[in-house]
C-alpha positions as CSV (number, residue, x, y, z in Angstrom):
1,M,0.0,0.0,0.0
2,K,2.9,2.4,0.6
3,Y,3.4,2.7,-3.2
4,Y,-0.2,3.9,-3.7
5,L,0.2,6.3,-0.7
6,L,3.4,7.7,-2.2
7,L,1.7,8.2,-5.6
8,L,-1.3,9.9,-4.0
9,I,0.9,12.3,-2.0
10,F,2.8,13.2,-5.2
11,C,-0.3,13.8,-7.2
12,F,-2.0,16.0,-4.5
13,S,1.2,18.0,-4.0
14,C,0.9,19.1,-7.6
15,T,-2.9,19.9,-7.1
16,D,-4.3,19.7,-10.6
17,K,-6.3,17.2,-12.7
18,K,-3.7,17.1,-15.5
19,A,-1.1,15.9,-13.0
20,E,-3.4,13.2,-11.8
21,K,-4.2,12.2,-15.4
22,N,-0.7,12.0,-16.7
23,E,1.6,11.5,-13.7
24,E,-0.1,8.5,-12.2
25,I,1.8,6.6,-14.8
26,V,5.4,6.2,-14.4
27,A,9.4,5.4,-16.1
28,I,13.0,4.9,-16.1
29,A,16.2,5.3,-18.2
30,E,17.5,2.3,-20.0
31,T,20.9,0.9,-19.1
32,S,23.8,2.4,-21.0
33,E,27.6,1.9,-20.6
34,S,28.9,3.8,-17.6
35,K,31.8,6.2,-18.0
36,T,32.2,6.8,-14.2
37,N,34.2,5.4,-11.4
38,D,32.7,3.0,-8.9
39,V,32.4,4.4,-5.4
40,E,30.2,1.8,-3.9
41,E,29.6,-1.8,-4.9
42,S,27.6,-4.5,-3.0
43,P,29.0,-8.0,-2.9
44,K,25.5,-9.4,-3.2
45,E,22.3,-8.4,-4.8
46,K,20.1,-6.3,-2.5
47,I,16.3,-6.2,-2.9
48,I,15.3,-2.7,-2.0
49,D,11.7,-2.7,-3.0
50,K,8.9,-5.1,-4.1
51,F,5.2,-5.0,-4.9
52,D,2.5,-7.4,-5.9
53,L,0.7,-7.1,-9.2
54,E,-3.1,-7.5,-9.7
55,A,-4.2,-10.8,-11.2
56,I,-4.7,-10.9,-15.0
57,P,-7.6,-13.1,-16.1
58,N,-7.1,-16.1,-18.5
59,G,-3.3,-16.4,-18.1
60,N,-0.3,-17.3,-16.0
61,F,1.2,-13.8,-15.8
62,P,3.9,-12.3,-13.5
63,N,2.4,-11.5,-10.1
64,E,5.3,-9.9,-8.3
65,V,8.1,-7.4,-9.0
66,K,11.3,-6.9,-7.1
67,I,13.8,-4.0,-7.5
68,V,17.4,-5.1,-7.0
69,N,20.2,-2.7,-6.2
70,L,23.5,-3.8,-7.9
71,R,25.9,-0.9,-7.4
72,K,26.3,2.9,-7.5
73,T,28.8,5.2,-9.3
74,L,29.7,8.8,-8.9
75,D,31.0,11.1,-11.7
76,K,33.0,14.3,-11.6
77,D,29.9,16.4,-11.6
78,S,28.6,14.8,-8.4
79,I,25.9,12.8,-10.2
80,T,25.2,9.5,-8.7
81,T,24.1,6.6,-11.0
82,G,22.3,3.7,-9.4
83,F,22.4,0.4,-11.3
84,Y,19.4,-1.9,-10.7
85,T,17.4,-4.7,-12.1
86,I,13.6,-5.0,-12.3
87,D,12.9,-8.7,-11.7
88,F,9.5,-10.2,-12.5
89,Y,8.2,-13.3,-10.5
90,R,5.4,-15.7,-11.0
91,N,4.4,-17.7,-7.9
92,G,7.8,-17.1,-6.3
93,K,9.9,-18.0,-9.4
94,K,11.9,-15.3,-11.3
95,I,10.9,-15.4,-15.0
96,D,12.3,-12.2,-16.4
97,S,14.7,-9.4,-15.5
98,H,15.5,-5.9,-17.0
99,P,18.6,-3.8,-16.2
100,I,17.8,-0.2,-15.3
101,Q,19.9,2.8,-14.2
102,I,18.8,6.0,-12.4
103,E,20.7,9.2,-12.1
104,Y,20.3,11.6,-9.2
105,R,22.3,14.3,-7.3
106,E,21.5,14.2,-3.6
107,T,18.5,12.1,-2.8
108,Q,17.5,8.8,-4.4
109,G,13.8,8.9,-5.4
110,E,11.1,6.4,-4.4
111,W,9.9,3.5,-6.6
112,Y,6.2,3.4,-7.6
113,F,4.0,1.8,-10.2
114,N,0.7,1.8,-12.0
115,Q,-0.8,-1.2,-13.7
116,S,-2.5,0.3,-16.6
117,L,-1.9,2.7,-19.6
118,G,-3.3,5.7,-17.9
119,E,-6.7,6.8,-16.5
120,E,-8.5,6.6,-19.8
121,T,-7.6,2.9,-20.3
122,D,-10.1,0.2,-19.4
123,Q,-9.0,-0.7,-15.9
124,S,-9.8,-4.4,-16.6
125,N,-6.7,-4.5,-18.9
126,K,-3.8,-5.0,-16.5
127,C,-1.2,-6.2,-19.0
128,F,0.5,-2.8,-19.0
129,L,2.7,-1.8,-16.1
130,I,4.4,1.6,-15.7
131,I,7.2,1.7,-13.1
132,G,8.8,4.9,-12.0
133,N,11.4,6.4,-9.7
134,G,11.6,10.0,-8.5
135,Y,11.5,12.3,-5.6
136,A,7.8,12.8,-4.5
137,A,7.4,16.5,-5.0
138,C,6.6,18.9,-7.8
139,G,9.5,20.1,-10.0
140,Y,11.6,17.0,-9.7
141,S,12.5,14.8,-12.7
142,H,11.1,11.2,-12.7
143,K,12.4,8.2,-14.7
144,K,9.7,5.9,-16.0
145,A,9.3,2.7,-18.0
146,L,6.4,1.0,-19.7
147,F,6.2,-2.8,-19.6
148,Y,3.9,-5.3,-21.2
149,L,3.1,-8.4,-19.1
150,S,2.7,-11.8,-20.7
151,E,3.1,-15.4,-19.7
152,N,6.7,-15.2,-21.0
153,G,7.6,-12.4,-18.6
154,A,7.6,-8.6,-19.3
155,Q,8.6,-6.7,-22.5
156,L,10.1,-3.3,-22.0
157,I,8.2,-1.1,-24.5
158,Q,9.4,2.5,-23.8
159,T,11.3,4.7,-21.3
160,W,11.1,8.4,-20.7
161,D,11.7,11.3,-18.3
162,S,8.9,13.4,-16.9
163,M,8.6,16.4,-14.7
164,L,5.5,18.3,-13.5
165,D,5.2,21.5,-11.4
166,S,1.6,22.6,-10.8
167,G,0.5,20.5,-13.7
168,F,2.9,22.1,-16.2
169,G,6.1,20.5,-17.5
170,N,6.9,17.5,-19.7
171,Y,5.4,14.1,-19.8
172,M,4.3,11.2,-22.0
173,D,0.8,11.0,-23.4
174,F,-0.8,7.6,-24.4
175,I,-3.8,7.3,-26.8
176,P,-4.9,3.6,-26.8
177,K,-7.2,1.9,-29.2
178,S,-9.2,-1.1,-27.9
179,S,-11.2,-4.0,-29.3
180,N,-13.3,-6.2,-27.2
181,G,-12.0,-4.7,-24.0
182,K,-8.3,-5.3,-25.0
183,I,-5.8,-2.7,-26.2
184,I,-4.6,-3.6,-29.7
185,S,-2.5,-0.5,-30.4
186,F,-1.7,2.9,-29.0
187,V,0.0,6.2,-30.0
188,S,2.5,7.7,-27.6
189,R,3.8,11.2,-27.8
190,S,6.0,13.5,-25.8
191,V,4.2,16.6,-24.4
192,E,5.6,19.9,-23.0
193,A,3.3,22.5,-21.5
194,S,3.9,25.9,-19.9
195,P,1.6,28.8,-19.0
196,E,1.8,31.8,-21.3
197,D,1.3,34.2,-18.4
198,A,0.5,34.0,-14.7
199,I,-2.1,31.3,-13.8
200,T,-5.6,32.7,-13.4
201,E,-8.3,31.8,-10.9
202,N,-11.0,31.5,-13.6
203,G,-9.0,29.4,-16.0
204,D,-9.0,31.9,-18.8
205,G,-5.2,32.1,-19.1
206,N,-3.4,30.5,-22.0
207,V,-1.2,27.4,-22.0
208,L,1.4,26.7,-24.6
209,V,1.5,23.0,-25.6
210,S,4.0,21.3,-27.9
211,Y,4.1,17.7,-29.1
212,A,7.0,15.6,-30.4
213,D,7.9,12.0,-31.2
214,S,4.5,10.7,-32.1
215,T,4.9,6.9,-32.2
216,Y,2.5,4.2,-33.3
217,N,2.7,1.1,-31.1
218,F,1.2,-2.2,-32.3
219,I,1.2,-5.8,-31.2
220,E,2.4,-8.6,-33.5
221,N,2.9,-12.3,-32.3
222,N,2.4,-11.1,-28.7
223,R,5.3,-8.6,-29.0
224,W,4.9,-4.9,-29.2
225,K,6.6,-3.1,-32.1
226,K,6.7,0.6,-32.9
227,K,6.8,3.0,-35.9
228,L,7.9,6.7,-35.5
229,L,5.2,8.9,-37.1
230,T,7.1,12.2,-36.9
231,P,10.8,13.3,-37.1
232,K,12.5,12.2,-33.9
233,G,13.3,14.9,-31.4
234,K,11.5,17.6,-33.4
235,I,8.2,19.4,-32.4
236,Y,5.6,18.5,-35.0
237,R,2.7,20.5,-33.5
238,E,2.2,23.5,-31.2
239,E,-1.1,25.0,-29.9
240,K,-2.3,27.6,-27.5
241,I,-5.3,26.6,-25.3
242,T,-7.0,27.9,-22.2
243,E,-6.1,26.6,-18.8
244,K,-9.6,25.3,-18.4
245,K,-9.3,23.2,-21.5
246,Y,-5.8,22.0,-20.5
247,F,-6.8,20.8,-17.1
248,E,-10.1,19.4,-18.3
249,V,-10.4,15.6,-17.7
250,K,-11.7,14.2,-20.9
């Protein structure tokens, strides 16, 4: 339950509906080769967090996740990199594992999760799992990763960074398409939003919103594949909308 409490505290600290909508879901940076010097290394794996997953009907899916701390490094800019694995278990037996690394300066963030593809997704579909790590307060960067659960384990679909402050900032948006209560495809896109002027009480102020990296995700032979729809790293659309529309829960 502490994961849900942490997530609730984070959402309420940002006090807006858009934060609740987009920041319930969570992610993490993929492992890359380290160019730092080890300052701390554990002789054995250390489980630092774990949580149970909700049951998925009609399948023998993973039902537990454990976060394992492997080691830490420190670079010349005082950035600490923690190396972890996210291990997936079924009935006490490890069936899959994914290496993950998290960067931070002073305080290591908390781990949290959401077993869905966002609030607009049919909550009966629990095959999607978003795991995140970050300091539970507005204005701090969070690392997040999206997994797809199956009887074979967990496929890592996508990773990203996100940061919200009073509902504004950058995050990932998911637009799923369902058939017979099951997600068969979805579009993901990076969103960045900022107020044009000071936030107003009546919601008439304007919000500048930009979109980038629109990606079509589709499933084939029980594996998710992706196709980039817009030039990578480039804004493909910008719009100005009212605060009321921006914070509106659709």
